[in-house]
C-alpha positions in Angstrom: 16.6 -26.9 -46.7 13.1 -25.9 -47.6 12.1 -26.0 -43.9 14.9 -23.6 -43.1 13.7 -21.2 -45.8 10.2 -21.2 -44.5 11.4 -20.7 -40.9 13.6 -17.8 -42.1 10.7 -16.2 -43.9 8.5 -16.5 -40.8 11.1 -15.0 -38.6 11.6 -12.1 -41.0 7.8 -11.5 -41.2 7.7 -11.5 -37.4 10.5 -8.9 -37.1 8.9 -6.7 -39.8 5.6 -6.9 -38.0 7.1 -6.0 -34.7 9.0 -3.1 -36.2 5.9 -1.7 -37.7 4.2 -2.0 -34.3 6.9 -0.6 -32.2 7.0 3.0 -33.3 8.2 4.7 -30.1 9.7 3.9 -26.7 8.5 0.7 -25.2 8.3 -1.0 -21.8 7.4 -4.4 -20.5 5.8 -5.7 -17.3 6.4 -9.3 -16.2 3.5 -10.1 -13.9 4.4 -12.5 -11.0 1.8 -14.1 -8.7 1.3 -12.6 -5.3 1.5 -14.9 -2.3 -1.1 -17.7 -2.5 -2.0 -17.0 -6.2 -0.9 -18.3 -9.5 -1.6 -15.4 -11.9 1.3 -14.5 -14.2 1.7 -12.8 -17.5 3.5 -10.3 -19.8 2.3 -6.9 -20.7 3.9 -4.7 -23.4 3.5 -0.9 -23.6 4.5 0.9 -26.8 4.3 4.7 -27.3 2.7 5.5 -30.7 2.4 9.3 -31.1 -0.1 10.5 -28.5 -1.3 7.0 -27.6 0.1 3.9 -25.9 -0.6 0.5 -27.3 -1.0 -2.1 -24.5 -0.9 -5.8 -25.4 -0.4 -8.9 -23.5 -1.6 -12.2 -21.9 -2.4 -12.9 -18.3 -2.8 -16.6 -17.1 -4.1 -18.2 -14.0 -7.3 -16.2 -13.7 -10.7 -17.6 -12.8 -12.3 -18.9 -16.0 -14.9 -16.6 -17.6 -14.1 -13.8 -15.1 -13.4 -10.0 -15.1 -10.5 -8.4 -13.2 -9.5 -4.9 -12.3 -6.2 -3.8 -14.0 -4.3 -0.8 -12.9 -1.0 1.0 -13.1 -0.1 1.8 -9.4 2.1 4.6 -8.1 5.1 2.7 -6.9 7.3 0.0 -8.6 7.6 -2.2 -5.5 6.4 -5.8 -5.6 8.6 -6.9 -2.7 5.8 -7.2 -0.1 4.5 -10.5 -1.5 0.9 -9.2 -1.6 1.4 -6.3 -4.1 0.6 -3.7 -1.5 4.0 -2.1 -1.9 2.8 -0.5 -5.2 0.6 1.9 -3.3 -2.6 3.3 -4.8 -3.5 3.9 -8.4 -1.1 6.1 -10.4 -2.9 9.5 -10.3 -0.6 12.5 -11.1 -3.6 14.6 -12.0 -5.5 14.1 -8.8 -8.6 12.8 -10.7 -11.3 10.6 -9.1 -11.3 6.9 -9.9 -13.3 6.0 -13.0 -13.5 4.0 -16.2 -10.7 4.3 -18.7 -11.8 6.3 -21.7 -15.1 7.4 -20.1 -14.8 10.8 -18.4 -12.4 11.6 -15.5 -10.3 8.7 -14.2 -6.9 8.1 -12.6 -4.1 7.9 -15.1 -3.5 4.4 -14.0 -7.1 3.2 -14.5 -7.0 0.7 -17.4 -9.8 -1.4 -19.0 -10.6 -4.5 -17.0 -9.2 -7.9 -18.1 -11.7 -10.5 -19.3 -10.6 -14.1 -18.9 -11.7 -16.9 -21.2 -12.9 -20.4 -20.3 -9.2 -21.4 -19.7 -8.6 -18.5 -17.3 -6.5 -16.6 -19.9 -7.0 -12.9 -20.7 -5.4 -11.8 -24.0 -5.7 -8.1 -24.9 -4.6 -5.4 -27.3 -5.9 -1.9 -26.4 -5.0 1.7 -26.7 -4.6 4.4 -23.9 -4.4 8.1 -24.3 -3.9 8.5 -20.5 -0.4 7.0 -20.0 3.0 7.6 -21.5 6.2 5.6 -22.1 9.3 7.7 -22.2 8.5 11.1 -20.7 6.0 13.4 -19.1 3.9 13.5 -16.0 2.0 10.3 -17.1 5.2 8.3 -17.5 4.6 4.7 -16.3 8.1 3.3 -16.5 9.2 2.3 -12.9 5.6 2.1 -11.7 3.7 -1.0 -10.6 1.2 -3.0 -12.6 -1.5 -4.9 -10.7 -4.1 -7.5 -11.7 -6.9 -7.6 -9.1 -9.2 -10.5 -8.1 -12.5 -8.8 -8.8 -14.0 -6.6 -11.5 -13.6 -2.8 -11.1 -16.9 -1.2 -10.3 -15.5 2.2 -11.7 -17.3 4.0 -8.9 -15.9 3.2 -5.5 -13.3 5.8 -4.5 -10.4 5.5 -4.7 -10.0 1.9 -5.7 -12.9 0.6 -7.8 -13.5 -2.1 -5.2 -11.5 -4.6 -7.3 -10.3 -6.7 -4.4 -7.0 -8.3 -3.5 -4.0 -8.2 -5.8 -3.4 -11.4 -7.8 -0.3 -10.4 -9.7 2.3 -7.6 -9.5 5.0 -6.3 -11.8 7.3 -3.3 -12.1 7.0 -1.7 -15.6 10.5 -1.7 -17.1 11.8 0.3 -20.1 12.8 -2.0 -23.0 
């Protein structure tokens, strides 16, 4: 009986914690490995006023490595290599750059950093994208994890290499 009470209290705390976090529209991306790769993960996007909270976990990366991470224009992962997503989501016609540092594509996100087990866990904020409405709306677009770090300079891609994982961002 006591175990059930503890379990119930933990479940209630989890629900309260999630409710406090999810203040606006939300979306999820279930990353699937592209052909020949084993990178997978889940990414959650929650609109919170003028910012979007992005959190998640990506597995199957090279240990202790950095990977480009972008919202791409099209929500099409059917090609097997992620190329059906097109280029970076860029409704404003800006040059490629580093998220949060000057001009950049709307879809330019901070790079993922994998730990010694090849797992990247992250919780970050973006003022560039939107969930629910507007020109920066990401629902229905592609999400890509790249093999290499983003150099934040090479146009229009950041020279981040092949696509390891692909997802279509879906409204919750």
